[in-house]
C-alpha positions, 0 to 999 in steps of 0.5 A: 450588586455583589457582598461578601460577609462573615461575621465571628465572635472572638474572646476576649484575651491576649491571643485576640487580636492575632486571630482577628488579625489571622482571620481577617488576611484569610478572608480578604485574599478568598475575596481576592482583595490582598490589596487591602491586606496589610492596611485592613490587618492592622486596623483590626488588630488596633482595635481589637487590642483596644478593646483588649486593654481599653474596654471592659464588660465582655467575654468576647466580641462580634468580628465583622468583614464586609466587602462589595464593590466600593468598599471592606468595612471591619466593624468590631462590636463589645459590651462596653460603651466606652466609645474610643477617642483620638488621645494627645501624643504624648511622646514619653509613652510607647502607646497612643497611637494606635487610633491614628493608625486607623484614621490614617490607613481608613476612608472614614472610622467610627463608632455607633452603639450597641445592644447595649455597648457598640460597634466601632466599624472601619471602611476603606475603600477599593483602589479599583473596582472588586469583582465579587462574583468572580468574573 
């Protein structure tokens, strides 16, 4: 079974979501998985924004992308133990919808303890069998 994997550490700052979104997009196009580009870039952006806004405790996040024939997994590890929670909808506020988008666009998602913090992960199933070997 072929597999692609990339991992990068990104500083936590206002531009982090844009940086992570661009990295994911470039990797997916390079791996010929462009059909997942829009969804996974949006998911990544939402997850990084959540770290920036709600998860104090670190200077950087570890972004990891793994693709195989069945799915793509994007995960973010940070130093905070605060796990993401889908909040009740509040129509009077413009925020609080990001994890709803993540849930709607992903096949599975969750958060695990990781090196004193957490790793939030999302998996998106491929609509077809991927040819990661390039054949």
